[in-house]
Phi, psi and omega in degrees: 000128178287166175285149172218167186264321184222137178247134182245127179261108179250018181296148180081352179266141184254154177308141005261012183303317178300319177293317177303314178297324177295312181299313172299323176297315173300323174305329182273358187264154175270156181304131180093350175285153179244130182257125180258125182245142169236126175227164177236001181272121185296336171296347184294335190296305180295326186296313189292316183304303176306318176305314183293323178286325178290324181264356180076005171282141184279121177271103178281332183208140175212108181221162176234138187215108172056045177084003178246148181241133187243134176224147170237127183236124177259125186292137181271000000 
């Protein structure tokens, strides 16, 4: 697992809440910092791919493990 600066637990939340919470977390972070997100909504995979393209932040990792989804987003 890569290093990260801030962790966001979005388990149990459905679209669009994980994205909205991530957006809020990233707003408080410095450029170059990494946000680790844990989600349980299967739709979050496509959501975070689209989110990173739209915002210009780097999606460093997107993986699924035992029904949980993990994302690493580096703030641009």
